[in-house]
Each structure stands twice: as C-alpha cells, then as structure tokens.
C-alpha positions in Angstrom: 12.4 35.1 14.9 15.8 34.7 13.3 14.9 37.1 10.5 14.4 39.9 13.1 18.0 39.3 14.3 18.9 40.4 10.8 16.6 43.4 10.9 17.5 44.7 14.3 21.0 43.4 14.9 22.4 43.3 11.4 23.2 39.5 11.5 23.2 39.2 7.7 23.3 35.4 7.8 19.6 35.2 8.8 18.6 37.3 5.9 19.1 34.4 3.4 16.1 32.2 2.6 18.4 29.3 2.1 19.9 29.5 5.6 16.6 29.8 7.3 15.1 27.0 5.1 17.9 24.7 6.2 17.5 25.6 9.8 13.7 25.1 9.6 14.4 21.7 8.2 16.8 20.7 10.9 14.7 22.1 13.8 11.5 20.3 12.6 13.4 17.1 11.8 15.1 17.1 15.2 12.0 17.9 17.2 10.0 15.2 15.5 12.7 12.6 16.1 12.8 13.7 19.8 9.1 14.0 20.5 7.7 11.1 18.5 9.0 8.2 20.7 7.5 10.0 23.7 4.2 10.4 22.0 4.2 6.8 20.8 4.8 5.5 24.3 1.8 7.6 25.6 -0.4 6.8 22.6 0.0 3.0 23.0 -2.6 3.2 25.8 -4.4 6.4 25.0 -4.6 6.9 21.2 -4.6 3.7 19.1 -5.9 3.3 15.6 -9.3 1.5 15.2 -9.2 -0.5 11.9 -12.1 -0.2 9.4 -14.1 -3.4 9.4 -14.1 -3.7 5.6 -10.3 -3.1 5.2 -8.2 -6.0 3.8 -7.7 -8.8 6.4 -4.0 -8.0 6.7 -4.9 -4.6 8.2 -6.4 -6.1 11.3 -2.9 -6.8 12.7 -2.4 -3.0 12.7 -5.1 -2.6 15.3 -3.7 -0.9 18.4 -1.0 1.0 16.4 -0.8 4.5 17.8 -2.3 7.3 15.7 -2.4 11.1 15.6 1.3 11.3 14.8 0.4 14.2 12.5 -0.2 16.4 15.6 3.5 15.8 16.6 5.2 16.6 13.3 2.9 19.5 12.6 3.5 21.0 16.1 7.2 20.5 15.5 6.9 22.3 12.1 5.0 25.1 13.8 7.7 25.6 16.4 10.4 25.5 13.7 8.5 28.1 11.7 8.3 30.5 14.7 12.1 30.5 14.8 12.8 30.8 11.1 10.0 32.4 9.1 9.3 36.1 8.4 5.6 36.8 9.0 3.5 38.5 6.3 0.1 37.8 4.8 1.2 34.8 2.7 3.0 33.0 5.6 0.0 33.9 7.9 -2.3 32.3 5.4 -0.3 29.1 5.3 -0.2 29.0 9.1 -4.0 29.6 9.2 -4.5 26.7 6.9 -2.4 24.5 9.2 -4.3 25.4 12.3 -7.8 25.1 10.7 -7.3 21.7 9.1 -5.4 20.4 12.1 -8.6 21.2 14.0 -10.8 19.2 11.7 -8.4 16.2 11.8 -8.0 16.4 15.6 -11.8 16.4 16.2 -12.2 13.4 13.8 -9.3 11.4 15.2 -10.4 12.0 18.8 -13.9 10.8 18.1 -12.6 7.7 16.4 -10.3 6.9 19.3 -12.8 7.5 22.0 -15.4 5.5 20.2 -12.9 2.8 19.3 -14.5 2.7 15.8 -13.1 3.9 12.5 -16.5 5.2 11.6 -17.1 7.1 14.9 -15.5 10.4 13.8 -17.1 13.2 11.9 -19.6 12.2 9.3 -18.5 12.7 5.7 -21.0 15.5 5.4 -19.7 17.3 8.6 -16.1 16.9 7.4 -17.0 18.2 3.9 -18.8 21.2 5.2 -15.9 22.2 7.5 -13.4 21.7 4.7 -15.4 23.9 2.3 -16.0 26.6 4.9 -12.3 26.8 5.9 -11.2 26.6 2.2 -13.4 29.5 1.3 -12.1 31.5 4.2 -8.5 30.8 3.2 -9.2 31.5 -0.4 -10.9 34.8 0.6 -7.8 35.8 2.6 -5.6 35.1 -0.4 -7.9 37.0 -2.8 -8.2 40.1 -0.6 -4.4 40.2 -0.1 -4.3 41.3 -3.7 -2.7 38.1 -4.9 -2.6 37.4 -8.6 -5.8 35.8 -9.9 -4.5 34.9 -13.3 -4.8 31.2 -14.3 -1.6 29.4 -15.4 -1.2 25.9 -16.9 1.9 23.7 -17.3 4.1 24.1 -20.4 2.6 27.5 -21.3 4.3 30.7 -20.4 1.4 33.1 -20.5 -1.7 33.2 -18.2 -4.9 31.9 -19.8 -7.2 34.5 -18.3 -7.9 36.5 -15.1 -10.3 34.6 -12.9 -11.2 37.7 -10.8 -13.4 36.9 -7.9 -14.1 33.4 -9.3 -10.6 32.6 -8.1 -12.1 32.1 -4.6 -14.3 29.1 -5.4 -11.6 27.7 -7.7 -8.9 27.9 -5.0 -11.3 26.5 -2.5 -11.9 23.5 -4.8 -8.1 23.0 -5.1 -7.7 22.9 -1.3 -10.6 20.6 -0.7 -9.5 18.3 -3.5 -5.9 18.0 -2.3 -6.8 17.5 1.4 -9.2 14.7 0.6 -6.8 13.1 -1.9 -4.0 12.9 0.6 -6.4 11.6 3.2 -7.5 8.8 0.9 -3.9 7.9 0.1 -3.0 7.5 3.8 -3.9 3.8 4.0 -0.6 2.0 4.0 2.6 2.6 6.0 4.4 5.6 4.6 2.3 5.7 1.4 1.2 9.3 1.9 4.3 10.5 3.7 7.0 10.1 0.9 4.8 11.5 -2.0 4.0 14.5 0.3 7.8 15.0 0.8 8.3 15.0 -3.0 5.3 17.4 -3.4 6.7 19.9 -0.9 10.2 19.7 -2.5 8.7 20.5 -5.9 6.7 23.3 -4.5 9.8 24.7 -2.6 11.6 24.9 -6.0 8.7 26.6 -7.7 8.2 29.1 -4.8 11.9 29.9 -4.8 12.0 30.6 -8.5 8.8 32.6 -8.5 10.0 34.6 -5.5 13.3 35.5 -7.2 12.9 38.2 -9.8 15.9 37.2 -11.9 15.0 33.5 -12.1 11.3 34.3 -12.7 12.2 36.6 -15.6 14.6 34.1 -17.1 12.2 31.2 -16.9 9.1 33.3 -18.0 7.5 32.7 -14.6 5.2 35.1 -12.8 7.0 36.9 -9.9 5.5 37.3 -6.4 7.1 37.8 -3.0 6.5 34.2 -1.9 10.1 33.2 -1.1 9.3 32.9 2.6 7.0 29.9 1.8 10.1 28.0 0.7 10.9 27.8 4.5 7.4 26.6 5.1 8.0 23.7 2.6 11.4 22.7 3.8 10.2 22.7 7.4 7.4 20.4 6.6 9.8 18.2 4.6 12.1 17.9 7.7 9.1 17.1 10.0 7.8 14.4 7.5 11.2 12.8 7.2 11.4 12.6 11.0 7.9 11.1 11.0 8.9 8.6 8.3 11.5 7.2 10.6 8.6 5.8 12.7 6.0 5.5 9.9 8.0 3.3 7.6 6.7 -0.3 7.2 6.0 -1.8 9.6 4.6 1.5 11.0 5.0 2.3 14.7 2.6 5.2 14.4 0.1 6.6 11.9 -0.4 10.2 11.0 -4.2 10.1 11.4 -6.6 12.6 9.8 -4.9 15.4 11.8 -1.9 14.8 9.7 -3.2 13.8 6.3 -6.0 16.4 6.0 -3.5 19.2 7.0 -0.8 18.0 4.7 -3.2 17.9 1.8 -4.6 21.4 2.5 -1.1 22.8 2.7 0.0 21.3 -0.6 -3.1 22.9 -2.1 -2.4 26.3 -0.6 1.3 26.3 -1.5 0.4 25.3 -5.1 -1.9 28.3 -5.3 0.9 30.6 -4.1 3.2 28.9 -6.7 0.6 29.5 -9.4 0.7 25.8 -10.1 -2.8 24.6 -9.4 -2.9 22.5 -12.6 0.7 21.3 -12.1 -0.7 19.5 -9.1 -1.7 16.8 -11.6 2.1 15.9 -11.7 3.1 17.1 -8.2 0.3 15.1 -6.5 -0.1 12.4 -9.2 -0.4 9.5 -6.7 -3.0 11.5 -4.7 -4.9 12.1 -7.9 -4.9 8.5 -8.9 -6.1 7.4 -5.4 -9.0 9.9 -5.6 -10.0 9.0 -9.1 -10.1 5.3 -8.2 -12.7 6.1 -5.5 -14.7 8.3 -7.8 -14.7 5.6 -10.5 -15.5 2.9 -8.1 -18.5 4.7 -6.5 -19.8 6.0 -9.9 -19.5 2.5 -11.5 -21.4 0.9 -8.7 -24.2 3.4 -8.6 -24.7 3.4 -12.4 -24.0 -0.2 -13.3 -24.0 -2.1 -9.9 -20.5 -3.3 -10.8 -17.1 -2.5 -9.3 -14.1 -1.6 -11.4 -11.6 -2.5 -8.7 -11.6 -5.2 -6.0 -11.5 -2.4 -3.5 -10.9 1.4 -3.5 -8.8 3.4 -3.0 -6.6 1.6 -5.5 -3.8 0.6 -3.1 -6.3 -1.8 -1.5 -7.0 -3.3 -4.9 -3.4 -4.2 -5.3 -3.4 -5.7 -1.8 -6.3 -7.9 -2.8 -4.6 -9.1 -6.0 -1.7 -10.3 -4.0 0.9 -7.5 -4.0 2.9 -7.3 -0.8 2.3 -4.1 1.1 5.9 -2.9 0.9 5.9 -3.5 -2.9 2.8 -1.3 -3.3 4.3 1.4 -1.2 7.7 1.5 -2.9 6.2 1.4 -6.4 3.9 4.3 -5.6 6.9 6.2 -4.2 8.8 5.6 -7.5 5.8 6.8 -9.6 5.5 9.9 -7.4 9.3 10.7 -7.8 9.0 10.4 -11.6 5.9 12.6 -11.8 7.5 15.3 -9.6 10.5 15.3 -11.9 8.2 16.0 -14.8 6.7 18.9 -12.8 10.2 20.4 -12.2 11.1 19.8 -15.9 7.9 21.7 -17.0 9.4 24.9 -15.6 11.9 24.9 -18.4 9.6 23.6 -21.1 7.4 26.6 -21.5 
C-alpha cells in the first residue's frame, strides 16, 4: 500500500526498500505484542497444548500451555505486508506459501486441540502429501514465472548447471525439507524462534544484494528483481521477535504447527529466490542437525534395532543426559548465530 503512495502521489520516501522494510518490521512487531496477550488469554481455555506421551517427563508441566501462537504472528506479518510490500509474482508466491502452509498447520493444530491428544492431528502421511502437493504448486509458480533455474553452491561464483524443468522437484524438496526441519526443532521454548530470526536476517541480506545490480555485480552474485522480499523477511523477523517476548523460557505460548510449518516453508522459498538452496546448510544448520538426528535414529533402529541417541530430535537427547532446558536452547542459538555468520561471509569468499 505504501509503495503506491510513491507511485501515485510522488511520496519518494516510500520508494525505498529500507524504509518499507523497517516499517514492516515495526508494524509486525507492534501488532504481535498487542495481539498475543489477548490470544493467550483466550487460548488458555480454548487452545492448549497436548503433550506427547513419550516426551521427557519435564515436558508434562507444559501441559495446558496455549498453542497456535503462530497464527497470531503470521497474521500480524500478513497485515504488515499489506501496508508495506509491492505486489508482483515473487511476493505473491511468498504470500501463497504462507497461506497454504498455515492451512496445513491450522488443520493439524485444531485436530490435536479438539482431540486433546498430540497424536490426534493429521497423520504423517496426510501431512506429507499436503506438503508435497503445495510445494510442487509453489515450485511450479516460480518456474513458470521465468525465474532462473541455474544451480548455485556456496563459495563458487558460477552456476554449476541449468536444472531446467527439474528445478520444480528440486525446489519442492527444499521446501518440504525446511518445513519439516523447523517443525522438528520446535520442541523447546524459543528453540525454533531465534534460529528462524537469524535465518530470515541472512536471507534478507542475500535478497538485498541479489536485488541490487551494483552489489550483485561487485560480489559476483546473480541479479534478479527480488528486493521486495527483503521486506517479507524483515516483517517476519519483527513478528518473531514479538512472539519471542512470550515464547522465551518459560514459554507462555507455543507457535504450534501453524507457525513452525509455515516458517520452515517460507525459509525454503526465500532461499530459492536468493539462489541459496545449498547455503541453507549454514543458514538452517540447527534445523538440519535436528532432522538428521531423527533420520539417523530411525534408520539405526530399523537396521540394527539400536538407538544412537537417548531420544530424537537431538534436543531431547540433551535433556535426558541432564542438560537444563535453557542451556540447550541458548547453546543452540549460539551455534545458529555462528553458522549464519559463515553464510554471510560466504558471499565474499567466492
């Protein structure tokens, strides 16, 4: 909306990405801070978190904690975006991703709450089918928007090869992988929130550089008109920081699948637009480790009937060996901060 004040009334201030990115951050942050207490008050009797029976014993005290906080900060982000972003095919695709994965998360959260059972939501198969269907749809939209299909890797300035139409299944895999990775990480207070903030910050930097022809040329980056997605990233950062105010240990509210699935999908989509699919190894390192711990645990048990970890995802393993919850959370945040610094440094080392 603000961009059109520039187009139709000549208010040059709203032409700048930096101004609208800052306003998007402030609006999303402020709305989340304002709406979340009201939602928590309502959710204490209507939408509390059922705890998984096999979770560590300490988690049982978190029963009755309100959930679905993701709906609040995502709606706050959406409203902020309406005011600040310029709509085109790339921003439309990011918003489509938000809506579709919010739908999956909402259906899953609602079923768990109504059934008062952590296992009462969508079955893993149902969730997986919906994720792949929506991811293929989103990837198809990106492909047919004539977006670049070259594959880039960190620390190398030239594309490896053109994926052509095979970009669609590759991008779908990226989206499905990131959405499930963030979902698996969301098991302790704030554990998924802060690494997500770091990830969106790194992606904002990449998108800004790629969207600026001078910076892209100087740093040997590909150039595409993706600068508006910087506003998308900063808006989500603002909303997540507002959410962290209430999600920090001990959490007053959880984001639920409606939050974690959507955040993961958006990280994947923005990484695609930033031509940084493989850079997600650093940007989402904590999410990757959490996913690998589950894959290794399941694979080891099926092949050898032995477990590698006391419990997976790996944050539960550290709980069971005696680490305090807050220590696990902060240490994972530190690792995420360092790996995101490596991701940013890789821009120059090419």
